[in-house]
N, C-alpha and C positions, 0 to 999 in steps of 0.2 A: 456436639450438634448431632441431632438424630438424622437417620437416613432420609426420613420424610422431609425434614427441613432442607437437607442438602438438595433433594430433588426439587423442592418447591423454589429454592433460590437459584437453581441453575438454569440459565438460558444463554445460549452461545451465539456467536457470529453476527453477520450483518442484519440490520433491521430495515432501515429506511434510507431513501435517497431523495434529493431534490425537494426537501421541505423547507422552503426559504422563510426565514423569520420575518415577521412583521408584514408579510404580504397577505393581509387579512381580507377575506371576502367582504364586500361592502355591507352586506346584510348584518354582519356582526361587528361592524367597525365603531359603533357608538356606545360600547359598553363602559360603564363607569367603574373605576378601580377604587374600592373602599379602603383597602389596607395595602401597606407596602409589602414587597416580597419578604423582607426580614421579619415583619410581624406575622405573616402567615407561617413562615418557617418556625418561628418560636412556638406557635400554636400546635404545629403538626410534627415537630421533631420526634416526639415519642411515638407518634402514630406510625411513621414509616419504618422506624427501627424495630417495631415488634408486631403490631397488629396486622399489618399487611402480610407478613410471613405466616402468622398464625391463621389468617384467613385461608391461605393456600393449604395449610396443614389440616384445617377443619374440613374443607370441602373438596380439595383436590389431592388428598393425601394418598390416594391410590394411583397417582400419576406414575408412569413408568420412568425408568432411568434415562432421561433425555441425554445426559452427557455421554452415557455409554452407548447411546443409539439403540437401546433395547426398548423400542416403542411399539413393536407389533405384539398383538395378543390374540387369543383364540376368538375374540369377538370383533377384531379389526381386520381390514384388508386395505391394501395400498393401491391407489389409482395412479396413473401416469401424472407427472408433474404438470403437464399441459392442461389436464382437466381441472386441477385445483386452481391453477393460475387463471384459466379462462373463466371459471366460476366466480372468483374474486373480482375480476374485471366486470362481471355482469351486475355486481351489487352497486347500485347508484348511491354514492356516499360522498359527502364533502370531507370526510375523514379518510385519508389515504390508507388503503389496505393492500400493501405489497405482499408478494409471495417470495419466500426463501426457505432455506433448510430448517430454520428454527420454527417458522410459522407452520411448515409442513408437519413437524413433529407434534406440535400442539394440536393441529387439526386431527391427526391420527389418534391422539389421546381423546379428544372430545367426541369423535365419531366412532371410536373403538372401545378402548378399555373403560372409559367412564361414560359410555353411551347411556347407561341406565340413569345416571345423574342428569343427563340431558333430557331424558324422558320426563323426569320430575320437573325440571326447569321449564320445559315446554308447557306442561300442564299449569304450573303457577303463572307463567307468562300470560296465559289467557285471562287471568284475573288482574294481574298487576300492570302489564304493559299498557293497556288503554289509559289508565290513570297517569302513568309515568310519561307516556307520549303526549297526553293533553297538557301536562305541566311544562314539558320541554317546548312544545309549540307555543304555549302562552308566553314563555320567556324568550322566544326567538332563538332557541338552541336546536342543533341537529338532532333529529329523532334517533339517530344511530347510538347516541349516548345512553339509550335505555339498556345497552348491554353492560354498562359499568356495574350495576348491582348484581348482575349475573356472576361476574368474576369476584366481586367483593363478598357476597353473602349467599350465592346460589338462590337468590330471591326468597330468602328465609328471614322475615322481619324480626325474629327473636334471636338471630345469630349474635353471639357474644364471643369475642376472641379472648385469649388469655390476658391481654393487656386491658380488656374492658371496652374495646371498640365494639359498637353495638348497632344493630339494625341493618336494613337493606343496604345502606350506604356506608356503614362501618365508621360512624363518628365516635371519637373519644369524647369524654364528658366535657372537657374544656372547650373543644372545638364546637361541639353541639350547642353549648350555651352561648358561644360567641356569635352563632348564627340564629339566636333567639329561640332555641328549642327548650321547652320546659322539662327539667329533670329534677325530681324530688322523690320522696319515699313512695308516693302513690302513682306518679306519672313519669314516664320516660318517653318523650316524643321522638327520640331516636328510633324507637320501634314503631312509630306511627308512619305507615308508608307514605301517606299524602303529605304530612308536614315535613318529614325528613327529606322527601323528594324536592320540596320547595327550597329547603336549605341547601341541598346539594346543587340545585340549579343555580342558585345565587353564587355559590362558590365557583362552580365551573365557568359561569359568565365572567367572573372577575379574573380567573386564571387565563381565560382566552384574551381578555383585555390586556394582560401583561405580555403575552407571547405572540398573539396573532396567528397561532397555528394549533390545531386541535390535538395533534399527537403530542406536542410539548405540553399542552394544557392537561391532557390525560395523564402524562407522566408526572406532572407536578401534583396532580390529585393524589397520586400514589406515594411520592417521596417528599413532597413539599417543594414550593417554589425556590426556597433557599438552595436546595441541592441542584436544581436545574441552573440557577444563576451561577453557582460555584463551578459547575461543569462548563458553562459558557465562558467563564473567565479563564479557565485552565486551557481552553482551546481558543486562542485569541481570534482566529480567522474562521471560526465555526459558523456555518450557515445552515446546517442540516442536523437532524437528530443523530445520524450516523457519526457526524464529526465529534459529538460529545459522548458517544456510546461508552467508551472506555472509562469515562469519568463519572458514570452514574452508579448508584447502588445496584448491587447484583439483582435484587428482586425487581427493580424497575426495568431491567433488561428483559425480564420475562413477562412483564405486565402487558405491554402492547401486543406481543405475540399471542397471549392468552385472549386479549380483547378481539383480535382479528379472527382467531380460531373459533371463539364463541359466536361471533357474528356469522362466520361461515356455517357452523353447525346449525345455528338457528334458521338460517336461510335455506339450506339444502338438506335439512334433516330427512326429508322423505327419500332423497336419493341414496341415503345410507340406511334405510329401513328403521329410522328412529321415529316413533310416534309419541304424541303427548300422553302422559299418564294423567288420568282424570284427577283433578284436585278436589278436595272436600269442600272448598269454599263455594258459597252460593254466588252465582254470577249476577243475579238481580238484587241490588241492595239500595238502601237509601239512608239518609242521615237524619237523626232527631237531636233536639237540644235538651240536655239534662240540666235542670235548674236547681236541683237539690242533691245532696250527697246520697248516692244510690249504690247499693251492692248488686252485682250481676244476678244474684239469687232472687232479688226482688223482681227482676224482669223475667228471668227464666221460669220461675214458679207461676207467674201470672200469664205469660204469653205462650207457655209450653215450648220455649226455645231452649235448646241444650246449652249448657254452660260452655261446652267446647266451641260451639259456633260463635258465641259472644266473645270468647277469648281469641279465636282466630281472626275475627273481624276487627277486634279492638286490642291489639297486643300491647299498646302503650300504657294500659292500666295494669300496673304490676300486681296489685292486690285484689283484683276483681272488683274494685271500687272506683266509681266516678266521683272525685272529691269536689263536687260543685257546692262549695260553702260560700265563697265570696265572688264567684263568677261562674257563668254557665260553661259547660263542656259539650262537645258533640259526641254522639255514639252512633256507630254504624250497625244497622239491623238488616236482616233479610227483608226484601221488599214486601213479602206476603204478611209480615207482622206489623207493618207501619200503621195501618188503619186500626188494628187492635191496640197498639201502644197509645195512640191518640185517645181512643175511647176509654182506656183503662189507666191513664197516666196517674190520676190521683190515687187509685187503688195501689199502684206500684209504689208511689212515694209513701203511702200509708203503712207499708211493711217495714219501715226503717227501724222501728223498735225491736223487730224480730232479728234482723241481720246486722244492725249497726249500733246497738246499744253501747258496746265497748268503745266505739269511736266517738259517739255523740255525747256521752256522759263520762267525763274523766273519773268520776267516783267509781265507775264500774271497771276500771282498768284491771283490778284483781281478777276479773272474769275473762280477760283477754286471753285466748288460747296461746297466743305467741308469748305473752308475758309469763304465763304458767309454764310453758315449755322451757323458758330460760332459767327459772328458779331451780337451783340444785343441779344444773346441767354441767357437762364437761365439753371440751372441744377436741376436734381431731383435724389434723392437717392432711389434706388429700395427697396421695402419692401416685406415682405412675402405675397404671393398671387397675386402680381402684374403680369400683362401681358403687352406686348408691345401695344396691341390694347387699353387696358384700360388706360394706361399712356398717349397714344396719344390723346384719346378722352378727358381725363381730362384736357389736356393743349391746346386743340383746334388745334392740328396739325394732319396731316395724319400719318398713320403707316409707309408708305413708306418714308416720310420725316424724321421721327424719326430714322428709320433704316439707312438711308443714312448718317445722321449727326453723327451717332455713329459707323459707319463701321460695323454694325451687319449683319452677313450673315446667322446666325442660331438663330431664336427666342428662341430655347431651351437653348441657352447658357446664357440667362439672369439670373443673380444671385443676391441674397439678398446683399445689401450694395453697389452694383455697381452704379457709378455716371453716369447719362445720360445727354447729352446735349440736351436741348429742343430748337429747332430752332425757 
């Protein structure tokens, strides 16, 4: 096990007290449970064993050694315990946010060593949080749950763990499909912020319906309800989270402290000199309906909107194609382009022969760049320390060709053990 994973999995000592099971607030008392805990555990068993750990490894890998207590750094400073404790009490929340040594160490990490990451998160939050809060409110859930995708994916909708958990909410494929997310060669709605948020809210509602306590529901989101149930059975008289603490997976013991610390850092970032880093996403957006198979280039070349903006606003379309063949799909565009899109919609669709001939006419498959790249190709298994540039240079191909041949849109998604096609 790597040092980074050891750091990510390590969280020690007391977490919570007086969280009585089944004492549910009336507002959340009528939630219907769709699946049994055993069925959920079957769906998520692989998730908690691997992807949650790798989520920490991807986004919190520069965490300091919590176990050794080496959590101070050149960019961090420590305040008196009374200050942190008082500030957490100031946060109005139906989710209990206790303060203890473990939470303190995570707070020091979020406000110190990884404060630059918090700057990115704060910038992205300006774009994603309104949408997430709107969906949480629509489904009658606490708005504080908006912090879950912060610790799952650092608010990066294209985040992919080594086990394949994907998107803001880090769904694995089987779990995503069980909640109605469309996942195929062209579309992956786990990367669709709005659609995946609706699925995550449904899951969180059902978890709360099982336990009547939000901290237990959040823990179950991390490790699966089956593990929470087993922990409750092993502590027959358990009534609080702390009573089952020793029976939980190690990464789950660090999940709630990270949730509390992220909530603290988000709320009191100004007190620590942390300011949002401006995101490249346009804040004024709108949605259009696409009724024909359309490549992003058809839109970009007509509306003079960059491909990168289209990709960032619509990360669920994996090949830059909206596959509207038998049903319509939605596309998010900057607000200033909406009128132009409506005016030039037919012109946009009319460019399909230029950008989509290989997909619309099977006879032209021989002209498909992806198919051409595969003929006479070899493969390479990614090893630790590899980068796309180094692999391309080693095999005498360009990085761009390697990226195209493997459908890679984000070089950071390269993972150990991945099989690459060398064109």
